All heavy atoms as an XYZ file, in Angstrom:
834
protein
N     157.571    220.695    219.618
C     158.016    220.638    218.260
C     159.519    221.034    218.210
O     159.950    221.970    218.751
C     157.159    221.544    217.342
C     157.371    221.343    215.944
S     155.995    222.101    215.030
C     156.637    222.261    213.429
N     160.296    220.286    217.362
C     161.723    220.550    217.349
C     161.986    221.853    216.506
O     161.322    222.161    215.544
C     162.444    219.381    216.605
N     162.996    222.561    216.968
C     163.392    223.816    216.342
C     164.144    223.437    215.037
O     164.919    222.537    214.954
C     164.285    224.631    217.209
C     164.699    225.981    216.781
C     165.586    226.689    217.736
O     165.380    226.554    218.918
O     166.513    227.414    217.228
N     163.775    224.251    213.943
C     164.470    223.957    212.601
C     165.888    224.388    212.713
O     166.226    225.444    213.269
C     163.726    224.714    211.544
C     164.224    224.367    210.188
C     163.338    224.968    209.069
O     162.136    225.178    209.272
O     163.922    225.366    208.068
N     166.777    223.591    212.141
C     168.189    223.868    212.134
C     168.535    224.845    211.035
O     167.921    224.835    209.962
C     169.022    222.581    211.958
C     168.799    221.670    213.123
C     169.411    220.354    212.872
O     169.561    219.833    211.787
N     169.940    219.657    213.950
N     169.496    225.755    211.282
C     169.929    226.750    210.307
C     171.423    226.953    210.454
O     172.008    226.793    211.523
C     169.132    227.997    210.567
N     171.987    227.485    209.412
C     173.411    227.872    209.452
C     173.613    228.920    210.440
O     172.862    229.899    210.580
C     173.802    228.346    208.025
S     175.475    229.093    207.973
N     174.653    228.758    211.381
C     174.962    229.712    212.342
C     175.366    231.141    211.847
O     175.140    232.120    212.398
C     176.052    229.260    213.331
C     175.580    228.140    214.261
C     176.506    227.573    215.081
C     174.408    227.642    214.243
C     176.171    226.543    215.951
C     173.907    226.620    215.130
C     174.907    226.059    216.061
N     175.931    231.085    210.621
C     176.524    232.431    210.076
C     175.428    233.271    209.283
O     175.290    234.430    209.440
C     177.676    232.104    209.194
C     178.897    231.866    209.929
C     178.941    230.469    210.596
O     178.467    229.496    210.052
N     179.503    230.408    211.809
N     174.663    232.519    208.395
C     173.747    233.214    207.559
C     172.279    233.002    207.805
O     171.393    233.597    207.218
C     174.094    232.978    206.090
S     173.708    231.252    205.504
N     171.978    231.964    208.719
C     170.573    231.651    208.992
C     169.900    230.781    207.982
O     168.722    230.484    208.117
N     170.539    230.352    206.936
C     169.942    229.533    205.880
C     169.516    228.189    206.531
O     170.240    227.574    207.212
C     170.804    229.256    204.742
C     170.183    228.410    203.673
S     171.163    227.443    202.617
C     172.416    228.465    201.979
N     168.307    227.712    206.258
C     167.840    226.450    206.628
C     167.484    225.699    205.369
O     166.662    226.104    204.550
C     166.654    226.467    207.559
O     165.615    227.165    206.975
N     168.221    224.618    205.132
C     167.994    223.856    203.866
C     168.445    222.414    204.121
O     168.786    222.028    205.236
C     168.759    224.428    202.670
O     170.170    224.166    202.851
N     168.449    221.662    203.040
C     168.911    220.321    203.072
C     170.451    220.219    203.006
O     171.025    219.147    203.107
C     168.364    219.507    201.891
C     166.911    219.203    201.992
O     166.337    219.301    203.158
O     166.240    219.024    200.962
N     171.088    221.332    202.813
C     172.557    221.406    202.648
C     173.224    222.055    203.905
O     173.978    222.994    203.808
C     172.895    222.200    201.378
C     174.379    222.071    200.987
O     175.004    220.994    201.340
O     174.886    222.953    200.305
N     172.944    221.466    205.096
C     173.610    221.902    206.353
C     174.516    220.808    206.871
O     174.218    219.657    206.804
C     172.460    222.165    207.385
C     171.592    223.372    207.041
C     170.456    223.498    208.099
C     172.354    224.703    206.959
N     175.566    221.309    207.472
C     176.614    220.457    207.943
C     176.925    220.740    209.463
O     177.106    221.904    209.820
C     177.898    220.601    207.170
C     177.667    220.114    205.775
C     177.115    220.817    204.710
C     177.989    218.825    205.266
N     177.110    220.066    203.652
C     177.590    218.815    203.894
C     178.510    217.628    205.800
C     177.730    217.690    203.076
C     178.674    216.609    205.007
C     178.238    216.576    203.674
N     176.962    219.728    210.297
C     177.192    219.817    211.721
C     178.633    219.450    212.012
O     179.072    218.364    211.625
C     176.233    218.943    212.466
C     176.539    218.795    213.958
C     176.157    220.002    214.716
C     175.689    217.553    214.533
N     179.454    220.343    212.544
C     180.751    220.054    212.900
C     180.773    219.028    214.111
O     180.093    219.217    215.118
C     181.573    221.349    213.442
S     183.171    221.005    213.998
N     181.436    217.927    213.861
C     181.484    216.884    214.898
C     182.428    217.191    216.037
O     182.457    216.495    217.078
C     181.843    215.535    214.334
C     180.775    215.012    213.301
C     181.211    213.642    212.719
C     179.370    214.840    213.987
N     183.179    218.238    215.914
C     184.112    218.703    217.053
C     183.423    219.645    217.965
O     183.471    219.388    219.152
C     185.390    219.253    216.437
C     186.073    218.386    215.399
C     186.361    219.691    217.521
C     186.387    217.018    215.898
N     182.781    220.657    217.407
C     182.300    221.699    218.291
C     180.731    221.952    218.204
O     180.195    222.645    218.937
C     183.005    222.999    218.112
S     182.628    223.783    216.508
N     180.101    221.380    217.194
C     178.646    221.498    217.025
C     178.251    222.632    216.195
O     177.047    222.917    216.037
N     179.191    223.334    215.551
C     178.788    224.458    214.695
C     177.952    223.890    213.497
O     178.310    222.855    212.991
C     180.151    225.101    214.114
C     179.894    226.269    213.137
O     179.361    227.304    213.543
N     180.080    226.006    211.860
N     176.972    224.624    213.082
C     176.196    224.256    211.918
C     176.484    225.299    210.835
O     176.305    226.510    211.043
C     174.677    224.192    212.252
C     174.399    223.071    213.191
C     173.844    223.952    210.991
C     172.951    223.033    213.669
N     176.847    224.834    209.674
C     177.157    225.694    208.553
C     176.527    225.223    207.243
O     176.243    224.011    207.140
N     176.263    226.060    206.294
C     175.704    225.676    205.009
C     176.854    225.071    204.168
O     178.004    225.335    204.402
C     174.930    226.824    204.297
S     176.027    228.370    204.201
N     176.453    224.343    203.122
C     177.355    223.547    202.350
C     178.120    224.274    201.289
O     177.861    225.490    201.052
N     178.958    223.584    200.575
C     179.870    224.084    199.533
C     179.064    224.764    198.420
O     179.605    225.589    197.707
C     180.737    223.073    199.053
C     181.868    222.628    199.904
C     182.738    221.625    199.220
N     183.693    221.061    200.169
C     184.724    220.364    199.801
N     184.904    220.030    198.562
N     185.620    219.921    200.650
N     177.883    224.266    198.184
C     177.092    224.717    197.078
C     176.142    225.853    197.389
O     175.276    226.257    196.654
C     176.415    223.573    196.367
C     177.386    222.452    196.045
C     177.463    221.240    196.627
C     178.322    222.761    194.971
C     178.402    220.360    196.300
C     179.289    221.822    194.642
C     179.310    220.607    195.294
O     180.250    219.673    194.942
N     176.253    226.319    198.702
C     175.462    227.470    199.150
C     176.440    228.560    199.523
O     177.227    228.941    198.577
C     174.664    227.053    200.393
O     173.771    226.006    200.091
N     176.517    228.984    200.699
C     177.394    230.046    201.128
C     178.757    229.506    201.656
O     179.596    230.256    201.944
C     176.798    230.981    202.168
C     175.538    231.673    201.664
C     175.925    232.673    200.539
O     176.954    233.382    200.704
O     175.119    232.800    199.629
N     178.872    228.169    201.724
C     180.118    227.531    202.118
C     180.587    227.779    203.577
O     181.721    227.686    203.901
C     181.293    227.873    201.181
C     181.048    227.617    199.740
C     182.174    228.050    198.951
C     181.829    227.808    197.467
N     182.952    228.200    196.492
N     179.644    228.097    204.406
C     180.072    228.486    205.840
C     180.529    227.247    206.645
O     181.400    227.423    207.439
C     178.824    229.030    206.608
C     178.614    230.460    206.080
N     177.335    230.883    205.733
C     179.414    231.515    205.958
C     177.417    232.130    205.270
N     178.658    232.509    205.486
N     180.160    226.026    206.284
C     180.762    224.835    206.939
C     182.197    224.657    206.528
O     183.089    224.351    207.373
C     179.946    223.553    206.582
N     182.522    224.925    205.244
C     183.895    224.798    204.768
C     184.741    225.951    205.335
O     185.907    225.652    205.734
C     183.956    224.800    203.304
C     185.358    224.656    202.699
C     185.965    223.428    202.815
C     185.892    225.668    202.062
C     187.289    223.300    202.327
C     187.245    225.504    201.530
C     187.891    224.341    201.679
N     184.238    227.121    205.440
C     184.941    228.243    206.056
C     185.217    227.904    207.503
O     186.369    228.169    207.979
C     184.116    229.569    205.902
C     184.690    230.620    206.822
C     184.022    230.011    204.481
N     184.337    227.298    208.205
C     184.498    226.841    209.598
C     185.697    225.905    209.626
O     186.551    226.068    210.593
C     183.245    226.252    210.131
C     183.466    225.677    211.537
N     183.527    226.518    212.668
C     183.567    224.357    212.033
C     183.686    225.685    213.711
N     183.720    224.447    213.383
N     185.772    224.932    208.700
C     186.913    224.030    208.711
C     188.237    224.789    208.466
O     189.250    224.546    209.160
C     186.720    223.002    207.618
C     187.997    222.332    207.176
C     188.777    221.535    208.006
C     188.591    222.662    205.969
C     189.977    220.985    207.684
C     189.770    222.071    205.554
C     190.452    221.220    206.430
N     188.201    225.676    207.542
C     189.440    226.451    207.209
C     189.905    227.315    208.417
O     191.123    227.429    208.708
C     189.203    227.402    206.052
C     189.079    226.649    204.744
C     188.773    227.657    203.609
O     187.918    228.546    203.759
N     189.456    227.400    202.446
N     188.997    227.797    209.188
C     189.342    228.686    210.362
C     189.740    227.847    211.586
O     190.576    228.317    212.384
C     188.156    229.630    210.743
C     187.898    230.636    209.720
C     186.666    231.396    209.945
O     185.837    231.098    210.871
O     186.470    232.434    209.256
N     189.188    226.630    211.780
C     189.354    225.879    212.986
C     190.158    224.576    212.771
O     190.699    224.051    213.796
C     188.083    225.481    213.601
O     187.294    224.631    212.681
C     187.216    226.729    213.912
N     190.274    224.151    211.550
C     190.825    222.804    211.275
C     189.962    221.638    211.935
O     190.633    220.616    212.191
C     192.294    222.734    211.687
C     193.152    223.733    210.879
C     193.053    223.459    209.380
O     193.398    222.396    208.899
N     192.684    224.431    208.643
N     188.720    221.908    212.173
C     187.903    220.879    212.663
C     187.487    219.987    211.422
O     186.775    220.376    210.539
C     186.588    221.419    213.307
C     186.843    222.039    214.634
N     185.912    222.801    215.248
C     187.916    222.164    215.317
C     186.382    223.325    216.377
N     187.658    222.861    216.443
N     188.100    218.763    211.361
C     188.103    217.947    210.160
C     186.767    217.347    209.801
O     186.500    217.132    208.505
C     189.129    216.805    210.415
O     190.383    217.405    210.789
C     189.353    215.926    209.214
N     185.911    216.921    210.723
C     184.766    216.113    210.360
C     183.436    216.859    210.501
O     183.279    217.563    211.547
C     184.694    214.862    211.221
C     185.915    213.986    211.017
C     186.872    213.903    211.953
C     186.131    213.250    209.840
C     188.025    213.122    211.787
C     187.225    212.498    209.679
C     188.194    212.409    210.632
O     189.308    211.623    210.464
N     182.562    216.763    209.551
C     181.277    217.367    209.591
C     180.220    216.326    209.102
O     180.424    215.563    208.216
C     181.221    218.609    208.677
N     179.037    216.420    209.796
C     177.955    215.464    209.504
C     176.882    216.203    208.638
O     176.424    217.273    209.068
C     177.301    215.045    210.803
C     176.039    214.163    210.672
C     176.434    212.722    210.383
C     175.328    214.248    211.987
N     176.539    215.597    207.525
C     175.424    216.209    206.726
C     174.138    216.002    207.526
O     173.796    214.853    207.816
C     175.357    215.563    205.366
C     174.322    216.187    204.485
O     173.131    216.033    204.787
N     174.645    216.799    203.444
N     173.415    217.063    207.862
C     172.273    216.963    208.705
C     171.141    216.100    208.087
O     170.471    215.370    208.773
C     171.731    218.414    209.048
C     170.396    218.335    209.755
C     172.766    219.134    209.837
N     171.070    216.103    206.740
C     169.957    215.401    206.043
C     170.319    213.911    205.877
O     169.611    213.101    206.218
C     169.672    216.020    204.760
C     168.556    215.246    203.975
C     168.245    215.864    202.650
C     167.156    215.070    201.986
N     166.882    215.556    200.642
N     171.524    213.641    205.358
C     171.856    212.298    204.964
C     172.572    211.521    206.076
O     172.635    210.306    206.039
C     172.823    212.229    203.761
O     174.076    212.834    204.098
C     172.211    212.981    202.547
N     173.069    212.238    207.085
C     173.788    211.644    208.208
C     175.125    211.089    207.733
O     175.704    210.241    208.500
C     173.020    210.607    208.958
C     171.635    211.074    209.466
C     171.864    212.000    210.659
N     170.585    212.275    211.287
C     170.172    213.506    211.574
N     170.895    214.502    211.247
N     169.098    213.727    212.163
N     175.670    211.398    206.617
C     176.996    210.943    206.149
C     178.040    212.004    206.718
O     177.807    213.147    206.859
C     177.027    210.903    204.708
C     176.123    209.777    204.143
C     176.139    209.756    202.624
N     177.400    209.203    202.219
C     177.707    209.163    200.937
N     176.939    209.683    200.012
N     178.854    208.661    200.526
N     179.200    211.420    207.004
C     180.306    212.235    207.655
C     181.354    212.573    206.481
O     181.765    211.668    205.790
C     180.973    211.515    208.802
C     182.156    212.251    209.276
C     179.976    211.266    209.887
N     181.623    213.851    206.469
C     182.669    214.312    205.497
C     183.962    214.590    206.172
O     184.023    215.166    207.266
C     182.186    215.617    204.807
C     183.095    216.122    203.765
C     184.017    217.111    203.835
C     183.097    215.637    202.407
N     184.695    217.210    202.666
C     184.209    216.378    201.763
C     182.479    214.685    201.718
C     184.515    216.157    200.431
C     182.762    214.500    200.421
C     183.763    215.243    199.826
N     185.066    214.170    205.598
C     186.409    214.416    206.112
C     187.048    215.474    205.189
O     187.354    215.234    204.060
C     187.176    213.104    205.942
C     188.704    213.261    206.334
O     189.130    214.397    206.657
O     189.445    212.290    206.227
N     187.212    216.738    205.718
C     187.788    217.755    204.903
C     189.186    217.530    204.487
O     189.593    217.892    203.442
C     187.522    219.122    205.670
C     186.128    219.647    205.597
C     185.271    219.589    206.753
C     185.638    220.213    204.480
C     184.107    220.128    206.731
C     184.351    220.696    204.376
C     183.526    220.663    205.500
O     182.330    221.099    205.485
N     189.962    216.890    205.369
C     191.362    216.734    205.039
C     191.472    215.673    203.920
O     192.235    215.856    202.987
C     192.131    216.235    206.319
C     193.555    215.832    205.974
C     192.151    217.376    207.379
N     190.782    214.614    204.048
C     190.814    213.529    203.057
C     189.918    213.865    201.844
O     189.950    213.193    200.816
N     189.099    214.916    201.920
C     188.217    215.424    200.892
C     187.282    214.281    200.363
O     187.164    214.036    199.189
C     189.000    216.048    199.740
C     188.076    216.902    198.867
O     187.149    217.529    199.396
O     188.385    217.030    197.669
N     186.650    213.608    201.316
C     185.756    212.543    200.976
C     184.949    212.080    202.136
O     185.195    212.490    203.313
N     183.921    211.230    201.927
C     183.071    210.733    202.955
C     183.789    209.677    203.749
O     184.592    208.907    203.275
C     181.776    210.142    202.377
C     180.846    211.204    201.888
C     180.642    211.417    200.517
C     180.135    211.949    202.827
C     179.760    212.356    200.059
C     179.193    212.918    202.319
C     179.059    213.142    200.975
O     178.177    214.055    200.517
N     183.505    209.641    205.056
C     184.056    208.630    205.935
C     182.798    207.693    206.224
O     181.985    207.929    207.100
C     184.452    209.250    207.239
C     184.939    208.152    208.236
C     185.541    210.220    207.007
N     182.672    206.678    205.369
C     181.549    205.830    205.493
C     181.753    204.335    205.333
O     180.857    203.554    205.404
C     180.456    206.269    204.500
C     180.845    206.056    203.085
N     181.692    206.968    202.452
C     180.516    205.141    202.189
C     181.846    206.517    201.201
N     181.164    205.447    201.021
N     183.006    204.023    205.096
C     183.243    202.582    204.886
C     184.071    201.997    206.074
O     185.259    202.333    206.202
C     184.012    202.306    203.620
C     183.164    202.760    202.427
C     183.525    201.972    201.277
N     182.734    202.425    200.169
C     181.993    201.662    199.408
N     182.034    200.319    199.642
N     181.284    202.077    198.460
N     183.459    201.272    206.948
C     184.187    200.639    208.009
C     183.934    199.080    207.978
O     182.831    198.665    207.601
C     183.646    201.089    209.394
C     183.989    202.594    209.667
C     183.269    202.966    210.991
C     185.443    202.875    209.726
N     184.945    198.365    208.192
C     184.824    196.908    208.090
C     185.075    196.406    209.493
O     185.956    196.775    210.187
C     185.976    196.291    207.218
C     185.807    196.858    205.793
C     185.880    194.816    207.190
C     186.960    196.472    204.827
N     184.074    195.586    209.963
C     184.250    195.033    211.283
C     184.187    193.549    211.195
O     183.256    192.945    210.653
C     183.163    195.511    212.263
C     183.343    195.127    213.676
C     182.404    195.848    214.614
O     181.610    196.677    214.196
N     182.468    195.531    215.850
N     185.241    192.944    211.692
C     185.314    191.428    211.670
C     184.344    190.789    212.696
O     183.627    191.458    213.451
N     184.410    189.507    212.704
C     183.524    188.741    213.669
C     183.891    189.034    215.080
O     183.063    188.992    216.026
C     183.612    187.240    213.391
O     184.946    186.817    213.562
N     185.175    189.358    215.372
C     185.542    189.807    216.735
C     185.230    191.258    216.876
O     185.831    192.166    216.100
N     184.290    191.611    217.718
C     183.774    193.041    217.833
C     184.752    194.008    218.301
O     184.490    195.167    218.507
C     182.546    193.087    218.654
N     186.040    193.563    218.569
C     186.980    194.402    219.239
C     187.823    195.172    218.210
O     188.684    196.046    218.572
C     187.966    193.594    220.151
C     188.687    192.517    219.331
O     188.206    192.099    218.270
O     189.703    192.032    219.852
N     187.748    194.974    216.905
C     188.541    195.582    215.917
C     187.712    196.157    214.783
O     186.951    195.497    214.183
C     189.518    194.619    215.286
C     190.829    195.195    215.557
C     191.994    194.713    214.938
C     193.082    194.619    215.979
N     194.219    195.004    216.064
N     187.887    197.437    214.462
C     187.296    198.085    213.326
C     188.378    198.656    212.438
O     189.256    199.285    212.991
C     186.339    199.213    213.809
C     185.704    199.944    212.590
C     185.257    198.642    214.645
N     188.248    198.446    211.193
C     189.293    198.847    210.238
C     188.642    199.788    209.165
O     187.601    199.463    208.623
C     189.980    197.652    209.502
C     191.007    198.150    208.528
C     190.552    196.723    210.509
N     189.239    200.992    208.958
C     188.678    201.849    207.927
C     189.080    201.387    206.525
O     190.212    200.895    206.295
C     189.181    203.281    208.065
C     188.645    204.280    207.075
C     189.141    205.640    207.247
O     189.798    205.976    208.254
O     188.874    206.446    206.407
N     188.107    201.350    205.644
C     188.388    200.976    204.275
C     188.404    202.248    203.402
O     187.386    202.962    203.343
C     187.291    200.010    203.686
C     187.352    199.699    202.262
C     188.338    198.843    201.798
C     186.499    200.355    201.370
C     188.472    198.651    200.400
C     186.631    200.138    200.003
C     187.601    199.194    199.560
O     187.655    198.965    198.203
N     189.572    202.505    202.845
C     189.656    203.756    202.063
C     189.903    203.318    200.609
O     191.021    202.931    200.278
C     190.922    204.616    202.597
C     191.050    205.888    201.873
O     190.275    206.138    200.946
N     191.970    206.775    202.373
N     188.953    203.467    199.798
C     188.951    203.007    198.420
C     189.897    203.933    197.496
O     190.744    203.417    196.764
C     187.595    202.910    197.820
C     187.571    202.432    196.380
N     187.918    201.206    196.026
C     187.289    203.062    195.251
C     187.870    201.034    194.740
N     187.436    202.155    194.235
N     189.624    205.221    197.533
C     190.299    206.087    196.598
C     191.686    206.365    197.079
O     191.955    206.856    198.165
C     189.516    207.418    196.509
N     192.717    206.158    196.197
C     194.036    206.388    196.522
C     194.574    205.620    197.749
O     195.333    206.138    198.528
N     194.126    204.375    197.898
C     194.374    203.634    199.107
C     195.712    203.060    199.142
O     196.158    202.558    200.231
C     193.267    202.570    199.230
N     196.486    203.083    198.100
C     197.851    202.431    198.117
C     197.789    201.043    197.624
O     196.907    200.649    196.810
N     198.719    200.257    198.014
C     198.874    198.888    197.593
C     197.832    197.944    198.139
O     197.799    197.655    199.314
C     200.351    198.407    197.919
C     200.663    197.055    197.320
O     199.728    196.279    196.986
N     201.911    196.810    197.089
N     196.941    197.431    197.343
C     195.857    196.575    197.759
C     196.395    195.222    198.285
O     195.755    194.660    199.236
C     194.804    196.325    196.623
C     193.578    195.733    197.183
C     195.418    195.535    195.465
C     192.690    196.566    198.026
N     197.554    194.718    197.767
C     198.022    193.507    198.235
C     198.481    193.657    199.663
O     198.270    192.693    200.463
C     199.186    193.036    197.375
C     198.802    192.644    195.939
O     197.585    192.213    195.764
O     199.536    192.767    194.977
N     199.113    194.752    200.019
C     199.523    194.943    201.374
C     198.302    194.936    202.362
O     198.361    194.500    203.430
C     200.283    196.223    201.505
C     201.722    196.240    200.990
C     202.443    197.570    201.084
O     201.891    198.411    201.798
O     203.403    197.819    200.408
N     197.181    195.644    201.834
C     196.066    195.784    202.690
C     195.401    194.388    202.866
O     194.941    194.100    203.976
C     195.089    196.705    202.109
C     195.570    198.137    202.137
C     194.547    199.090    201.632
C     195.083    200.497    201.605
N     195.433    200.988    202.893
N     195.328    193.598    201.807
C     194.742    192.252    201.936
C     195.599    191.429    202.851
O     195.042    190.617    203.641
C     194.556    191.654    200.555
C     193.498    192.339    199.704
S     191.902    192.535    200.637
C     191.370    190.829    200.801
N     196.905    191.497    202.776
C     197.735    190.706    203.661
C     197.540    191.095    205.055
O     197.478    190.282    205.977
C     199.184    190.924    203.237
C     200.165    190.122    204.068
C     201.591    190.337    203.667
O     201.802    190.610    202.482
O     202.449    190.137    204.539
N     197.327    192.423    205.271
C     197.128    192.925    206.706
C     195.765    192.401    207.221
O     195.701    191.975    208.339
C     197.126    194.419    206.619
O     196.758    194.919    207.932
N     194.727    192.414    206.406
C     193.447    191.855    206.777
C     193.510    190.437    207.067
O     192.989    189.902    208.040
C     192.383    192.219    205.773
C     191.081    191.471    206.000
C     192.079    193.667    205.658
N     194.207    189.639    206.198
C     194.389    188.268    206.399
C     195.101    187.922    207.729
O     194.680    187.069    208.499
C     195.213    187.622    205.241
O     194.522    187.887    204.024
C     195.333    186.123    205.469
N     196.101    188.753    208.098
C     196.805    188.579    209.321
C     195.913    188.887    210.498
O     195.983    188.231    211.551
C     198.075    189.442    209.351
C     199.169    188.957    208.369
C     200.319    189.896    208.408
C     199.629    187.564    208.722
N     195.072    189.927    210.334
C     194.054    190.283    211.458
C     193.153    189.168    211.692
O     192.870    188.806    212.783
C     193.412    191.583    211.019
C     194.216    192.771    211.082
C     194.568    193.299    212.476
O     193.804    192.918    213.404
O     195.620    193.891    212.534
N     192.632    188.590    210.572
C     191.559    187.550    210.774
C     192.157    186.285    211.234
O     191.641    185.594    212.076
C     190.841    187.334    209.400
C     189.913    186.208    209.479
C     190.082    188.637    209.054
N     193.364    185.940    210.618
C     194.034    184.688    210.945
C     193.641    183.617    209.897
O     192.529    183.561    209.496
N     194.595    182.883    209.565
C     194.390    181.857    208.485
C     193.350    180.854    208.936
O     192.594    180.263    208.121
C     195.708    181.254    208.051
C     196.663    182.182    207.373
C     197.954    181.387    207.097
C     196.102    182.729    206.178
N     193.318    180.486    210.179
C     192.359    179.511    210.730
C     190.949    179.985    210.481
O     190.056    179.147    210.173
N     190.682    181.224    210.581
C     189.309    181.731    210.386
C     188.924    181.559    208.956
O     187.708    181.358    208.612
C     189.210    183.191    210.764
C     189.397    183.405    212.288
O     189.275    182.422    213.014
O     189.682    184.555    212.724
N     189.828    181.742    208.047
C     189.562    181.595    206.566
C     189.259    180.195    206.138
O     188.450    179.930    205.201
C     190.706    182.245    205.800
C     190.878    183.690    205.940
C     192.161    184.167    205.179
C     189.700    184.502    205.501
N     189.872    179.260    206.806
C     189.648    177.839    206.460
C     188.281    177.369    206.711
O     187.772    176.445    206.027
C     190.684    176.943    207.097
C     192.094    177.204    206.674
C     193.190    176.468    207.502
O     192.752    175.723    208.485
O     194.345    176.613    207.226
N     187.561    177.994    207.651
C     186.188    177.502    207.988
C     185.194    177.936    206.917
O     184.106    177.394    206.974
C     185.775    178.079    209.401
C     186.619    177.521    210.494
O     187.186    176.425    210.277
O     186.705    178.192    211.519
N     185.474    178.837    206.065
C     184.524    179.315    205.073
C     184.475    178.462    203.847
O     185.326    177.812    203.562
C     184.857    180.840    204.749
O     186.145    180.913    204.199
C     184.608    181.722    205.909
């Protein structure tokens, strides 16, 4: 039987646990004792995985890292950042150049 996961600092085991993707530290979330966030502040380890939902949080960007776009060519993955992403026209032009105009004509 698998051992139950708990915060390394306070021992809390709940649905609000975060696993540091850099070193493996497990801390409780912002709405508990905030030990995962304290770990980020002390170490600058940017990414943490929510143990329950398996979503990745980026502390520097203050948001989830969950939107990746992969084209038909499996060699390129581009992050899609919706909030505060900048000029959408530049991004669409960049994507168009990545895909190539010939690829778009077939659709």
